[in-house]
C-alpha positions in Angstrom: 39.1 35.8 -40.4 40.2 32.7 -42.1 39.5 30.6 -39.1 36.0 32.1 -38.9 35.4 31.0 -42.5 36.6 27.5 -41.5 34.1 27.5 -38.6 31.2 28.5 -40.9 32.3 25.9 -43.4 32.4 23.2 -40.7 28.8 24.2 -39.6 27.5 24.0 -43.1 29.2 20.7 -43.7 27.7 19.3 -40.5 24.2 20.3 -41.4 24.6 19.0 -45.0 25.6 15.6 -43.5 22.5 15.7 -41.3 20.3 16.6 -44.2 21.4 13.6 -46.2 20.5 11.3 -43.3 23.7 10.8 -41.3 23.1 10.5 -37.5 23.7 13.8 -35.7 26.5 12.4 -33.5 28.4 11.1 -36.6 27.9 14.3 -38.5 29.2 16.4 -35.6 32.2 14.1 -35.1 33.1 14.0 -38.8 32.8 17.7 -39.2 34.7 18.5 -36.0 37.5 16.0 -36.8 37.8 17.3 -40.4 38.0 20.9 -39.1 40.7 20.1 -36.6 42.7 18.3 -39.2 42.5 21.3 -41.5 43.5 23.7 -38.8 46.2 21.6 -37.2 47.0 18.2 -38.7 45.5 14.8 -39.4 47.5 13.2 -36.6 46.4 15.9 -34.1 42.8 15.3 -35.2 43.0 11.5 -34.8 44.7 11.8 -31.4 42.1 14.3 -30.1 39.2 12.2 -31.4 40.5 8.9 -29.9 41.3 10.5 -26.5 37.9 12.3 -26.4 36.0 9.1 -27.2 37.9 7.2 -24.4 37.5 10.0 -21.9 33.7 10.4 -22.5 32.8 6.7 -22.6 34.9 6.0 -19.5 33.7 9.1 -17.6 32.2 8.5 -14.2 30.1 11.7 -14.4 28.4 10.3 -17.6 27.3 7.1 -15.8 24.4 9.2 -14.5 22.7 9.0 -17.9 22.3 5.2 -18.2 21.2 4.9 -14.6 18.4 7.5 -14.9 17.4 6.0 -18.3 17.3 2.5 -16.7 15.1 3.9 -13.9 12.5 5.1 -16.5 12.7 1.9 -18.5 12.1 -0.3 -15.5 9.2 1.9 -14.3 7.6 1.8 -17.8 7.7 -2.0 -17.9 6.6 -2.5 -14.3 3.1 -1.1 -14.8 3.6 2.2 -12.9 2.2 4.1 -15.8 -1.1 2.2 -15.8 -1.6 2.9 -12.1 -0.7 6.6 -12.6 -3.3 6.9 -15.3 -5.9 5.1 -13.3 -5.3 7.3 -10.3 -5.5 10.5 -12.4 -8.6 9.3 -14.2 -10.4 8.5 -10.9 -10.0 12.1 -9.7 -10.4 14.0 -13.0 -12.6 11.7 -15.2 -15.8 13.6 -14.5 -14.4 17.1 -15.3 -14.7 18.5 -18.8 -12.0 16.7 -20.8 -11.2 14.7 -17.7 -9.6 11.8 -19.6 -7.3 14.1 -21.5 -6.5 16.0 -18.3 -5.8 12.7 -16.7 -3.4 11.9 -19.5 -1.5 15.2 -18.8 -1.4 14.5 -15.0 -0.2 10.9 -15.6 2.4 12.1 -18.0 3.6 14.6 -15.4 3.8 11.8 -12.9 5.6 9.5 -15.3 8.0 12.3 -16.1 9.2 12.2 -12.5 10.9 8.9 -13.2 11.4 9.1 -17.0 13.5 11.8 -18.6 12.5 11.6 -22.2 9.6 13.3 -23.9 9.3 10.8 -26.8 9.4 7.9 -24.3 6.7 9.6 -22.2 4.5 10.1 -25.3 4.9 6.6 -26.5 4.2 5.1 -23.0 1.1 7.2 -22.3 -0.1 6.8 -25.8 -0.3 3.1 -25.5 -2.5 3.4 -22.4 -4.5 6.6 -22.9 -5.4 6.5 -26.7 -7.5 3.3 -26.4 -9.3 4.6 -23.3 -10.2 7.9 -24.8 -11.4 6.2 -28.0 -13.6 3.9 -25.9 -15.2 6.9 -24.2 -15.9 8.7 -27.5 -13.2 11.4 -27.2 -12.2 13.5 -30.2 -9.3 11.6 -31.8 -7.4 14.9 -32.4 -7.8 16.0 -28.8 -6.8 12.5 -27.6 -3.6 12.5 -29.7 -2.6 16.1 -29.0 -3.0 15.7 -25.2 -0.7 12.6 -25.3 1.9 14.4 -27.5 1.9 17.6 -25.4 1.9 15.6 -22.1 5.0 13.9 -23.3 6.9 17.2 -23.5 6.9 17.3 -19.7 9.4 14.4 -19.8 12.1 17.0 -20.8 11.0 19.7 -18.3 10.2 17.8 -15.1 13.2 16.3 -13.3 15.0 13.9 -13.7 15.4 15.0 -17.3 18.0 13.5 -19.6 18.1 16.8 -21.4 19.0 18.7 -18.2 21.6 16.1 -17.4 23.3 16.5 -20.8 23.2 20.3 -20.5 24.6 20.1 -17.0 27.5 17.9 -18.1 28.2 19.9 -21.3 28.2 23.3 -19.6 29.6 22.2 -16.3 26.6 23.2 -14.2 25.1 21.5 -11.2 22.7 18.8 -12.3 20.8 19.1 -9.0 20.4 22.9 -9.6 18.9 22.2 -13.0 16.6 19.6 -11.6 15.3 22.0 -9.0 14.9 24.7 -11.6 12.6 22.5 -13.7 10.1 21.7 -10.9 8.1 25.0 -11.0 8.0 25.2 -14.8 6.9 21.6 -15.0 4.0 22.1 -12.6 3.1 25.4 -14.3 3.0 23.7 -17.8 0.9 20.8 -16.3 -1.7 23.3 -15.0 -1.7 25.3 -18.2 -2.2 22.2 -20.3 -5.2 21.2 -18.2 -6.6 24.7 -18.6 -6.1 24.5 -22.3 -8.1 21.2 -22.4 -10.9 22.8 -20.4 -11.0 25.7 -22.9 -11.1 23.3 -25.9 -13.9 21.3 -24.3 -15.8 24.5 -23.5 -15.6 25.4 -27.2 -16.6 21.9 -28.3 -18.3 19.9 -25.5 -18.8 16.9 -27.9 -15.1 16.5 -28.1 -14.9 15.0 -24.6 -17.8 13.3 -23.0 -17.7 13.1 -19.2 -16.4 9.9 -17.6 -18.3 7.8 -15.0 -18.6 8.9 -11.4 -16.1 7.5 -8.9 -16.6 7.4 -5.2 -14.2 9.0 -2.7 -13.2 5.5 -1.6 -12.2 4.6 -5.2 -10.3 7.9 -5.5 -8.4 7.2 -2.3 -7.6 3.6 -3.3 -6.3 4.8 -6.7 -4.3 7.5 -5.0 -2.7 5.1 -2.6 -1.7 2.9 -5.6 0.8 5.5 -6.8 2.4 6.4 -3.5 5.5 4.4 -4.3 6.1 6.5 -7.4 5.8 9.7 -5.3 8.1 8.1 -2.7 10.7 7.1 -5.3 10.8 10.6 -6.8 10.9 12.3 -3.4 13.7 10.0 -2.2 15.8 10.5 -5.4 15.4 14.3 -5.6 15.3 14.8 -1.8 18.4 12.7 -1.3 20.2 14.8 -3.9 19.1 18.0 -2.2 20.1 16.7 1.2 23.5 15.7 0.0 22.9 12.0 0.8 24.3 11.0 -2.6 25.7 12.3 -5.9 23.7 12.5 -9.1 25.1 9.2 -10.2 24.3 7.6 -6.9 20.8 9.1 -7.2 20.3 7.4 -10.6 21.5 4.1 -9.2 19.2 4.5 -6.2 16.3 5.3 -8.5 16.9 2.4 -10.8 17.1 0.0 -7.9 13.9 1.5 -6.4 12.1 1.1 -9.7 13.3 -2.5 -9.9 12.1 -3.3 -6.3 8.7 -1.7 -7.0 8.3 -3.7 -10.2 9.3 -7.0 -8.5 7.1 -6.5 -5.5 4.1 -5.4 -7.7 4.7 -8.4 -9.9 4.9 -6.3 -13.1 8.5 -7.1 -13.9 9.6 -10.4 -15.3 13.0 -11.5 -16.5 12.2 -10.9 -20.2 11.0 -7.4 -19.3 14.1 -6.6 -17.2 16.3 -7.7 -20.1 14.2 -5.5 -22.5 14.7 -2.5 -20.1 18.4 -3.1 -19.9 18.8 -3.4 -23.7 16.8 -0.3 -24.4 18.7 1.6 -21.7 22.0 0.6 -23.3 20.7 1.7 -26.7 19.5 5.1 -25.5 22.5 5.8 -23.3 25.0 4.9 -26.1 23.2 7.4 -28.4 23.2 10.2 -25.8 26.9 9.7 -24.8 27.8 9.5 -28.5 26.1 12.9 -28.9 28.1 14.3 -26.0 31.4 12.9 -27.3 30.8 14.4 -30.8 29.8 17.7 -29.2 33.1 17.8 -27.3 35.1 17.2 -30.5 33.0 19.8 -32.5 33.2 22.2 -29.6 37.0 22.0 -29.6 37.1 22.7 -33.3 34.9 25.8 -32.8 37.2 26.9 -29.9 40.2 26.6 -32.3 38.4 28.9 -34.8 37.5 31.4 -32.0 34.0 31.6 -33.4 32.2 31.5 -30.0 34.3 34.3 -28.5 34.3 36.4 -31.7 30.5 36.0 -32.0 30.1 37.0 -28.3 32.3 40.0 -28.8 30.4 41.1 -31.9 26.9 40.6 -30.5 27.6 42.3 -27.2 28.9 45.3 -29.2 25.6 45.6 -31.1 23.5 48.7 -30.3 20.5 46.5 -29.2 19.3 45.2 -25.9 20.3 41.8 -24.6 16.6 40.8 -24.5 16.3 41.3 -28.2 19.3 39.1 -28.8 17.9 36.5 -26.5 14.6 36.6 -28.4 16.6 35.9 -31.6 18.4 33.0 -29.9 15.1 31.5 -28.7 13.6 31.8 -32.2 16.6 29.8 -33.6 16.0 27.1 -31.0 12.3 27.1 -31.7 12.8 26.6 -35.4 15.7 24.2 -34.9 13.8 22.1 -32.4 11.0 21.7 -35.0 13.4 20.1 -37.5 15.9 18.2 -35.4 15.6 16.2 -32.2 15.6 18.6 -29.3 18.5 16.9 -27.5 20.5 16.7 -30.7 19.9 20.4 -31.5 20.9 21.5 -28.0 24.1 19.5 -28.1 25.0 21.0 -31.5 24.4 24.6 -30.6 25.3 24.9 -26.9 29.0 25.5 -27.7 28.0 28.6 -29.6 25.1 30.1 -27.7 26.0 29.2 -24.1 29.2 31.4 -24.1 27.2 34.1 -25.8 24.5 34.1 -23.1 27.2 34.4 -20.4 28.7 37.4 -22.3 25.2 39.0 -22.3 24.9 38.5 -18.5 22.1 35.9 -18.4 22.1 33.5 -15.5 23.2 30.1 -16.8 20.5 28.1 -15.0 17.8 30.4 -16.1 19.1 30.4 -19.7 19.3 26.6 -19.7 15.7 26.3 -18.6 14.5 28.7 -21.3 16.3 26.6 -23.9 14.8 23.3 -22.5 11.3 24.7 -22.8 11.7 26.4 -26.2 13.3 23.4 -27.8 10.6 21.2 -26.3 8.0 23.2 -28.2 9.7 22.0 -31.3 8.9 18.4 -30.4 5.2 19.1 -31.0 5.5 21.8 -33.8 5.3 21.2 -37.5 6.8 20.0 -39.8 8.9 17.5 -37.7 7.3 17.4 -34.3 8.8 14.1 -32.9 6.1 13.6 -30.3 3.3 14.0 -32.8 4.8 11.4 -35.2 5.3 9.0 -32.2 1.6 9.4 -31.3 0.6 9.1 -35.0 2.4 5.8 -35.2 0.4 4.5 -32.3 -2.9 5.7 -33.9 -2.6 5.6 -37.7 -6.3 6.5 -38.1 -5.6 10.0 -36.9 -4.3 12.4 -39.6 -1.1 14.2 -38.8 -2.6 17.5 -39.8 -5.5 17.1 -37.4 -3.0 16.4 -34.5 -0.9 19.5 -35.3 -4.1 21.6 -35.5 -5.2 20.5 -32.1 -1.7 20.9 -30.7 -1.8 24.6 -31.8 -4.0 25.5 -28.8 -1.4 24.1 -26.4 1.3 26.3 -27.9 -0.2 29.3 -26.0 0.6 27.5 -22.8 4.3 27.2 -23.7 4.4 30.9 -24.7 2.8 32.0 -21.4 5.3 29.8 -19.5 8.3 31.2 -21.3 7.0 34.8 -20.9 6.5 34.2 -17.2 10.0 32.8 -16.7 11.4 35.7 -18.7 9.6 38.4 -16.7 10.1 36.6 -13.3 13.4 34.7 -13.3 12.8 33.6 -9.7 10.2 31.2 -11.2 13.1 28.9 -12.0 15.9 30.4 -9.8 14.3 30.4 -6.3 14.7 26.6 -5.6 18.3 26.4 -7.0 19.3 29.4 -4.9 18.3 27.5 -1.8 21.4 25.3 -2.5 23.7 28.3 -2.0 
């Protein structure tokens, strides 16, 4: 019992450090190291921390992260996003809310080469917000469509969130990528349906765009074939066994570089910017994983995960009710803390619990990805909403959150569908077996 008290004290200490502004990785590392020192010794804690830092930052398996991040950064700076948006707009511009729907489709397309929801929101926001303002779109609808479209960056592969979950829980990254394809498509369709409903309620919110000819549509579609080819080659090569996830990331980054150079969108300064930003993001993510390993070992020493799993499985309630409670925790946590950070903090506790309850690990992982992603557009600290607000200071935060509320039903429907029909996410991964 004393070790359980130590675990709870460590958790409280970690959240206090986060609350006073310490970065999540450092808060986890400090709390974990202090906990290990109190349970074993100071020398044991320093040895474990030093070896863990070396092992994680020199790990070949973690090299997949900077490579996929670099792929997205090169694609962003090469002009791929502008072509994606133009193609989507040429096909959907005349439909009710066509520009907003084009933003969703372009976000989905960009998500196939960028694994971050905040990055997707920032990238699409710079392109879509001025266009929707020019065509007289409601500012709230414009901002909410960009913010919500960005969430697809965490769901549609290749997703940095999925890569981190796969590494931390020792699951197949390819299986997680395949599991995210159907939910990503489903959410894209649901978001477009939500926009159509919002425009039906208020037609003035989204005037129709100009007519485009079939020839213009085809030309715009052809301009994004290289993006589709790059995504297909990376994911298809993984599925066919042509290369490992790390090799897939390297192939994708090289492909994005070639496309950018051939198209003329990449210059030496832009390539340097892409590399520097990739290093910054990758260092942050790997630091999170390293800290999570240290904190996870502290929790293992306290036996909190196993004790919690034993206690919960003995409760006279259904596993579905326990799962609902877990998802609510992730929904609330994702609204206050960065989705990736919250996942890294809590996986050592809830992943063993889900296994004890008999839930499929891939299915459970996808549920967590989607639910924590909801937090990135939920008040009070929806990261994507604040990213979009920074790009358009004239739009009030409250107005964006109010408009985003309509999209939350899409998330709920998607989660409910996956819950009732697990094959929604498991069918494609099972093809690997």
